[in-house]
mmCIF file as gemmi writes it, N, C-alpha and C atoms, coordinates in Angstrom:
data_model
loop_
_atom_site.group_PDB
_atom_site.id
_atom_site.type_symbol
_atom_site.label_atom_id
_atom_site.label_alt_id
_atom_site.label_comp_id
_atom_site.label_asym_id
_atom_site.label_entity_id
_atom_site.label_seq_id
_atom_site.pdbx_PDB_ins_code
_atom_site.Cartn_x
_atom_site.Cartn_y
_atom_site.Cartn_z
_atom_site.occupancy
_atom_site.B_iso_or_equiv
_atom_site.pdbx_formal_charge
_atom_site.auth_seq_id
_atom_site.auth_asym_id
_atom_site.pdbx_PDB_model_num
ATOM 1 N N . MET Axp A 1 ? -12.683 63.849 5.64 1 0 ? 1 A 1
ATOM 2 C CA . MET Axp A 1 ? -11.871 63.394 4.529 1 0 ? 1 A 1
ATOM 3 C C . MET Axp A 1 ? -12.796 62.958 3.405 1 0 ? 1 A 1
ATOM 4 N N . ASP Axp A 2 ? -12.402 63.283 2.215 1 0 ? 2 A 1
ATOM 5 C CA . ASP Axp A 2 ? -13.162 62.955 1.013 1 0 ? 2 A 1
ATOM 6 C C . ASP Axp A 2 ? -12.617 61.652 0.418 1 0 ? 2 A 1
ATOM 7 N N . LEU Axp A 3 ? -13.437 60.608 0.374 1 0 ? 3 A 1
ATOM 8 C CA . LEU Axp A 3 ? -12.994 59.302 -0.119 1 0 ? 3 A 1
ATOM 9 C C . LEU Axp A 3 ? -12.614 59.354 -1.596 1 0 ? 3 A 1
ATOM 10 N N . VAL Axp A 4 ? -13.303 60.159 -2.376 1 0 ? 4 A 1
ATOM 11 C CA . VAL Axp A 4 ? -12.979 60.282 -3.801 1 0 ? 4 A 1
ATOM 12 C C . VAL Axp A 4 ? -11.549 60.794 -3.959 1 0 ? 4 A 1
ATOM 13 N N . THR Axp A 5 ? -11.177 61.798 -3.174 1 0 ? 5 A 1
ATOM 14 C CA . THR Axp A 5 ? -9.812 62.333 -3.215 1 0 ? 5 A 1
ATOM 15 C C . THR Axp A 5 ? -8.818 61.302 -2.701 1 0 ? 5 A 1
ATOM 16 N N . PHE Axp A 6 ? -9.165 60.625 -1.616 1 0 ? 6 A 1
ATOM 17 C CA . PHE Axp A 6 ? -8.276 59.625 -1.04 1 0 ? 6 A 1
ATOM 18 C C . PHE Axp A 6 ? -7.95 58.523 -2.044 1 0 ? 6 A 1
ATOM 19 N N . LYS Axp A 7 ? -8.935 58.08 -2.795 1 0 ? 7 A 1
ATOM 20 C CA . LYS Axp A 7 ? -8.719 57.001 -3.768 1 0 ? 7 A 1
ATOM 21 C C . LYS Axp A 7 ? -7.78 57.419 -4.902 1 0 ? 7 A 1
ATOM 22 N N . LYS Axp A 8 ? -7.588 58.717 -5.09 1 0 ? 8 A 1
ATOM 23 C CA . LYS Axp A 8 ? -6.707 59.202 -6.158 1 0 ? 8 A 1
ATOM 24 C C . LYS Axp A 8 ? -5.24 59.267 -5.737 1 0 ? 8 A 1
ATOM 25 N N . LEU Axp A 9 ? -4.947 59.019 -4.464 1 0 ? 9 A 1
ATOM 26 C CA . LEU Axp A 9 ? -3.561 59.063 -3.998 1 0 ? 9 A 1
ATOM 27 C C . LEU Axp A 9 ? -2.728 57.995 -4.687 1 0 ? 9 A 1
ATOM 28 N N . THR Axp A 10 ? -1.43 58.192 -4.69 1 0 ? 10 A 1
ATOM 29 C CA . THR Axp A 10 ? -0.514 57.195 -5.244 1 0 ? 10 A 1
ATOM 30 C C . THR Axp A 10 ? 0.556 56.873 -4.207 1 0 ? 10 A 1
ATOM 31 N N . ASN Axp A 11 ? 1.119 55.692 -4.307 1 0 ? 11 A 1
ATOM 32 C CA . ASN Axp A 11 ? 2.186 55.277 -3.406 1 0 ? 11 A 1
ATOM 33 C C . ASN Axp A 11 ? 3.497 55.932 -3.802 1 0 ? 11 A 1
ATOM 34 N N . GLY Axp A 12 ? 4.32 56.17 -2.791 1 0 ? 12 A 1
ATOM 35 C CA . GLY Axp A 12 ? 5.664 56.68 -3.028 1 0 ? 12 A 1
ATOM 36 C C . GLY Axp A 12 ? 6.678 55.568 -2.83 1 0 ? 12 A 1
ATOM 37 N N . LYS Axp A 13 ? 7.957 55.927 -2.841 1 0 ? 13 A 1
ATOM 38 C CA . LYS Axp A 13 ? 9.026 54.961 -2.654 1 0 ? 13 A 1
ATOM 39 C C . LYS Axp A 13 ? 9.059 54.464 -1.219 1 0 ? 13 A 1
ATOM 40 N N . SER Axp A 14 ? 9.516 53.237 -1.048 1 0 ? 14 A 1
ATOM 41 C CA . SER Axp A 14 ? 9.688 52.683 0.293 1 0 ? 14 A 1
ATOM 42 C C . SER Axp A 14 ? 10.977 53.237 0.898 1 0 ? 14 A 1
ATOM 43 N N . TYR Axp A 15 ? 10.921 53.514 2.207 1 0 ? 15 A 1
ATOM 44 C CA . TYR Axp A 15 ? 12.093 53.995 2.942 1 0 ? 15 A 1
ATOM 45 C C . TYR Axp A 15 ? 12.678 52.907 3.832 1 0 ? 15 A 1
ATOM 46 N N . LYS Axp A 16 ? 12.127 51.711 3.774 1 0 ? 16 A 1
ATOM 47 C CA . LYS Axp A 16 ? 12.56 50.648 4.674 1 0 ? 16 A 1
ATOM 48 C C . LYS Axp A 16 ? 14.055 50.373 4.583 1 0 ? 16 A 1
ATOM 49 N N . GLU Axp A 17 ? 14.615 50.411 3.399 1 0 ? 17 A 1
ATOM 50 C CA . GLU Axp A 17 ? 16.04 50.139 3.242 1 0 ? 17 A 1
ATOM 51 C C . GLU Axp A 17 ? 16.892 51.25 3.837 1 0 ? 17 A 1
ATOM 52 N N . VAL Axp A 18 ? 16.352 52.471 3.895 1 0 ? 18 A 1
ATOM 53 C CA . VAL Axp A 18 ? 17.111 53.618 4.395 1 0 ? 18 A 1
ATOM 54 C C . VAL Axp A 18 ? 17.004 53.734 5.913 1 0 ? 18 A 1
ATOM 55 N N . ASP Axp A 19 ? 15.773 53.805 6.434 1 0 ? 19 A 1
ATOM 56 C CA . ASP Axp A 19 ? 15.605 53.996 7.872 1 0 ? 19 A 1
ATOM 57 C C . ASP Axp A 19 ? 14.606 53.047 8.524 1 0 ? 19 A 1
ATOM 58 N N . GLY Axp A 20 ? 14.044 52.141 7.744 1 0 ? 20 A 1
ATOM 59 C CA . GLY Axp A 20 ? 13.132 51.156 8.299 1 0 ? 20 A 1
ATOM 60 C C . GLY Axp A 20 ? 11.723 51.634 8.563 1 0 ? 20 A 1
ATOM 61 N N . THR Axp A 21 ? 11.387 52.843 8.124 1 0 ? 21 A 1
ATOM 62 C CA . THR Axp A 21 ? 10.076 53.398 8.421 1 0 ? 21 A 1
ATOM 63 C C . THR Axp A 21 ? 9.332 53.792 7.153 1 0 ? 21 A 1
ATOM 64 N N . ASP Axp A 22 ? 8.184 53.199 6.944 1 0 ? 22 A 1
ATOM 65 C CA . ASP Axp A 22 ? 7.271 53.614 5.884 1 0 ? 22 A 1
ATOM 66 C C . ASP Axp A 22 ? 5.996 54.108 6.559 1 0 ? 22 A 1
ATOM 67 N N . ILE Axp A 23 ? 5.323 55.04 5.931 1 0 ? 23 A 1
ATOM 68 C CA . ILE Axp A 23 ? 4.053 55.534 6.458 1 0 ? 23 A 1
ATOM 69 C C . ILE Axp A 23 ? 2.943 55.007 5.567 1 0 ? 23 A 1
ATOM 70 N N . GLU Axp A 24 ? 2.023 54.277 6.184 1 0 ? 24 A 1
ATOM 71 C CA . GLU Axp A 24 ? 0.887 53.734 5.455 1 0 ? 24 A 1
ATOM 72 C C . GLU Axp A 24 ? -0.386 54.343 6.026 1 0 ? 24 A 1
ATOM 73 N N . ILE Axp A 25 ? -1.229 54.808 5.141 1 0 ? 25 A 1
ATOM 74 C CA . ILE Axp A 25 ? -2.549 55.29 5.536 1 0 ? 25 A 1
ATOM 75 C C . ILE Axp A 25 ? -3.557 54.387 4.845 1 0 ? 25 A 1
ATOM 76 N N . SER Axp A 26 ? -4.469 53.836 5.633 1 0 ? 26 A 1
ATOM 77 C CA . SER Axp A 26 ? -5.502 52.982 5.05 1 0 ? 26 A 1
ATOM 78 C C . SER Axp A 26 ? -6.864 53.403 5.584 1 0 ? 26 A 1
ATOM 79 N N . VAL Axp A 27 ? -7.858 53.233 4.74 1 0 ? 27 A 1
ATOM 80 C CA . VAL Axp A 27 ? -9.24 53.541 5.09 1 0 ? 27 A 1
ATOM 81 C C . VAL Axp A 27 ? -10.085 52.353 4.678 1 0 ? 27 A 1
ATOM 82 N N . LYS Axp A 28 ? -10.931 51.923 5.599 1 0 ? 28 A 1
ATOM 83 C CA . LYS Axp A 28 ? -11.857 50.842 5.308 1 0 ? 28 A 1
ATOM 84 C C . LYS Axp A 28 ? -13.267 51.411 5.373 1 0 ? 28 A 1
ATOM 85 N N . THR Axp A 29 ? -14.026 51.218 4.305 1 0 ? 29 A 1
ATOM 86 C CA . THR Axp A 29 ? -15.379 51.762 4.233 1 0 ? 29 A 1
ATOM 87 C C . THR Axp A 29 ? -16.365 50.863 4.979 1 0 ? 29 A 1
ATOM 88 N N . ASN Axp A 30 ? -17.559 51.376 5.19 1 0 ? 30 A 1
ATOM 89 C CA . ASN Axp A 30 ? -18.619 50.592 5.836 1 0 ? 30 A 1
ATOM 90 C C . ASN Axp A 30 ? -18.982 49.343 5.041 1 0 ? 30 A 1
ATOM 91 N N . LYS Axp A 31 ? -18.708 49.377 3.744 1 0 ? 31 A 1
ATOM 92 C CA . LYS Axp A 31 ? -19.013 48.229 2.885 1 0 ? 31 A 1
ATOM 93 C C . LYS Axp A 31 ? -17.866 47.225 2.814 1 0 ? 31 A 1
ATOM 94 N N . GLY Axp A 32 ? -16.792 47.486 3.583 1 0 ? 32 A 1
ATOM 95 C CA . GLY Axp A 32 ? -15.682 46.548 3.653 1 0 ? 32 A 1
ATOM 96 C C . GLY Axp A 32 ? -14.573 46.774 2.642 1 0 ? 32 A 1
ATOM 97 N N . LYS Axp A 33 ? -14.707 47.772 1.789 1 0 ? 33 A 1
ATOM 98 C CA . LYS Axp A 33 ? -13.659 48.082 0.811 1 0 ? 33 A 1
ATOM 99 C C . LYS Axp A 33 ? -12.525 48.803 1.523 1 0 ? 33 A 1
ATOM 100 N N . GLU Axp A 34 ? -11.277 48.397 1.247 1 0 ? 34 A 1
ATOM 101 C CA . GLU Axp A 34 ? -10.132 49.008 1.904 1 0 ? 34 A 1
ATOM 102 C C . GLU Axp A 34 ? -9.207 49.645 0.87 1 0 ? 34 A 1
ATOM 103 N N . TYR Axp A 35 ? -8.727 50.832 1.209 1 0 ? 35 A 1
ATOM 104 C CA . TYR Axp A 35 ? -7.792 51.572 0.371 1 0 ? 35 A 1
ATOM 105 C C . TYR Axp A 35 ? -6.548 51.837 1.2 1 0 ? 35 A 1
ATOM 106 N N . LYS Axp A 36 ? -5.364 51.514 0.647 1 0 ? 36 A 1
ATOM 107 C CA . LYS Axp A 36 ? -4.094 51.703 1.355 1 0 ? 36 A 1
ATOM 108 C C . LYS Axp A 36 ? -3.104 52.428 0.447 1 0 ? 36 A 1
ATOM 109 N N . PHE Axp A 37 ? -2.39 53.35 1.053 1 0 ? 37 A 1
ATOM 110 C CA . PHE Axp A 37 ? -1.341 54.05 0.333 1 0 ? 37 A 1
ATOM 111 C C . PHE Axp A 37 ? -0.134 54.2 1.243 1 0 ? 37 A 1
ATOM 112 N N . ILE Axp A 38 ? 1.044 54.124 0.657 1 0 ? 38 A 1
ATOM 113 C CA . ILE Axp A 38 ? 2.292 54.192 1.414 1 0 ? 38 A 1
ATOM 114 C C . ILE Axp A 38 ? 3.154 55.33 0.877 1 0 ? 38 A 1
ATOM 115 N N . ASN Axp A 39 ? 3.668 56.145 1.803 1 0 ? 39 A 1
ATOM 116 C CA . ASN Axp A 39 ? 4.668 57.18 1.504 1 0 ? 39 A 1
ATOM 117 C C . ASN Axp A 39 ? 4.281 58.093 0.334 1 0 ? 39 A 1
ATOM 118 N N . GLY Axp A 40 ? 3.162 58.756 0.458 1 0 ? 40 A 1
ATOM 119 C CA . GLY Axp A 40 ? 2.709 59.648 -0.609 1 0 ? 40 A 1
ATOM 120 C C . GLY Axp A 40 ? 3.169 61.085 -0.447 1 0 ? 40 A 1
ATOM 121 N N . GLU Axp A 41 ? 4.231 61.303 0.334 1 0 ? 41 A 1
ATOM 122 C CA . GLU Axp A 41 ? 4.704 62.654 0.593 1 0 ? 41 A 1
ATOM 123 C C . GLU Axp A 41 ? 4.924 63.44 -0.691 1 0 ? 41 A 1
ATOM 124 N N . GLY Axp A 42 ? 4.726 64.742 -0.585 1 0 ? 42 A 1
ATOM 125 C CA . GLY Axp A 42 ? 4.915 65.606 -1.749 1 0 ? 42 A 1
ATOM 126 C C . GLY Axp A 42 ? 3.644 65.747 -2.567 1 0 ? 42 A 1
ATOM 127 N N . ASN Axp A 43 ? 2.631 64.993 -2.21 1 0 ? 43 A 1
ATOM 128 C CA . ASN Axp A 43 ? 1.338 65.075 -2.868 1 0 ? 43 A 1
ATOM 129 C C . ASN Axp A 43 ? 0.439 65.903 -1.96 1 0 ? 43 A 1
ATOM 130 N N . LYS Axp A 44 ? -0.169 66.941 -2.488 1 0 ? 44 A 1
ATOM 131 C CA . LYS Axp A 44 ? -0.974 67.873 -1.692 1 0 ? 44 A 1
ATOM 132 C C . LYS Axp A 44 ? -2.058 67.15 -0.898 1 0 ? 44 A 1
ATOM 133 N N . GLU Axp A 45 ? -2.754 66.226 -1.522 1 0 ? 45 A 1
ATOM 134 C CA . GLU Axp A 45 ? -3.82 65.51 -0.851 1 0 ? 45 A 1
ATOM 135 C C . GLU Axp A 45 ? -3.279 64.615 0.26 1 0 ? 45 A 1
ATOM 136 N N . TRP Axp A 46 ? -2.189 63.897 -0.029 1 0 ? 46 A 1
ATOM 137 C CA . TRP Axp A 46 ? -1.567 63.044 0.993 1 0 ? 46 A 1
ATOM 138 C C . TRP Axp A 46 ? -1.154 63.884 2.192 1 0 ? 46 A 1
ATOM 139 N N . ASP Axp A 47 ? -0.47 64.984 1.937 1 0 ? 47 A 1
ATOM 140 C CA . ASP Axp A 47 ? 0.006 65.83 3.026 1 0 ? 47 A 1
ATOM 141 C C . ASP Axp A 47 ? -1.144 66.324 3.894 1 0 ? 47 A 1
ATOM 142 N N . SER Axp A 48 ? -2.24 66.704 3.272 1 0 ? 48 A 1
ATOM 143 C CA . SER Axp A 48 ? -3.41 67.177 4.002 1 0 ? 48 A 1
ATOM 144 C C . SER Axp A 48 ? -4.032 66.064 4.852 1 0 ? 48 A 1
ATOM 145 N N . ILE Axp A 49 ? -4.192 64.891 4.286 1 0 ? 49 A 1
ATOM 146 C CA . ILE Axp A 49 ? -4.77 63.75 4.997 1 0 ? 49 A 1
ATOM 147 C C . ILE Axp A 49 ? -3.847 63.313 6.134 1 0 ? 49 A 1
ATOM 148 N N . TYR Axp A 50 ? -2.556 63.233 5.862 1 0 ? 50 A 1
ATOM 149 C CA . TYR Axp A 50 ? -1.597 62.816 6.889 1 0 ? 50 A 1
ATOM 150 C C . TYR Axp A 50 ? -1.608 63.806 8.059 1 0 ? 50 A 1
ATOM 151 N N . LYS Axp A 51 ? -1.631 65.078 7.741 1 0 ? 51 A 1
ATOM 152 C CA . LYS Axp A 51 ? -1.662 66.117 8.777 1 0 ? 51 A 1
ATOM 153 C C . LYS Axp A 51 ? -2.914 65.965 9.645 1 0 ? 51 A 1
ATOM 154 N N . GLU Axp A 52 ? -4.052 65.694 9.021 1 0 ? 52 A 1
ATOM 155 C CA . GLU Axp A 52 ? -5.291 65.529 9.771 1 0 ? 52 A 1
ATOM 156 C C . GLU Axp A 52 ? -5.23 64.276 10.652 1 0 ? 52 A 1
ATOM 157 N N . PHE Axp A 53 ? -4.719 63.17 10.136 1 0 ? 53 A 1
ATOM 158 C CA . PHE Axp A 53 ? -4.582 61.964 10.952 1 0 ? 53 A 1
ATOM 159 C C . PHE Axp A 53 ? -3.658 62.208 12.145 1 0 ? 53 A 1
ATOM 160 N N . ARG Axp A 54 ? -2.559 62.888 11.937 1 0 ? 54 A 1
ATOM 161 C CA . ARG Axp A 54 ? -1.627 63.19 13.029 1 0 ? 54 A 1
ATOM 162 C C . ARG Axp A 54 ? -2.314 64.059 14.083 1 0 ? 54 A 1
ATOM 163 N N . ARG Axp A 55 ? -3.11 64.999 13.642 1 0 ? 55 A 1
ATOM 164 C CA . ARG Axp A 55 ? -3.843 65.866 14.563 1 0 ? 55 A 1
ATOM 165 C C . ARG Axp A 55 ? -4.811 65.04 15.398 1 0 ? 55 A 1
ATOM 166 N N . GLN Axp A 56 ? -5.523 64.103 14.754 1 0 ? 56 A 1
ATOM 167 C CA . GLN Axp A 56 ? -6.484 63.264 15.46 1 0 ? 56 A 1
ATOM 168 C C . GLN Axp A 56 ? -5.795 62.348 16.47 1 0 ? 56 A 1
ATOM 169 N N . ILE Axp A 57 ? -4.639 61.826 16.126 1 0 ? 57 A 1
ATOM 170 C CA . ILE Axp A 57 ? -3.903 60.925 17.005 1 0 ? 57 A 1
ATOM 171 C C . ILE Axp A 57 ? -3.445 61.659 18.264 1 0 ? 57 A 1
ATOM 172 N N . ARG Axp A 58 ? -3.073 62.912 18.129 1 0 ? 58 A 1
ATOM 173 C CA . ARG Axp A 58 ? -2.567 63.697 19.264 1 0 ? 58 A 1
ATOM 174 C C . ARG Axp A 58 ? -3.653 64.071 20.261 1 0 ? 58 A 1
ATOM 175 N N . LYS Axp A 59 ? -4.912 63.964 19.885 1 0 ? 59 A 1
ATOM 176 C CA . LYS Axp A 59 ? -6.011 64.343 20.783 1 0 ? 59 A 1
ATOM 177 C C . LYS Axp A 59 ? -6.1 63.439 21.982 1 0 ? 59 A 1
């Protein structure tokens, strides 16, 4: 994953009121900086990162 691309993501709308589920992806760097984004669906970069995280979780 490219951190420069990840930092360009934007948050989407919360779904908590509809179904109680939001998707948050966060990355913490070795220097302690943390980046968090919620519900970025429809964004090419978000979709790619989310797909990769899901793949890693299934291993």
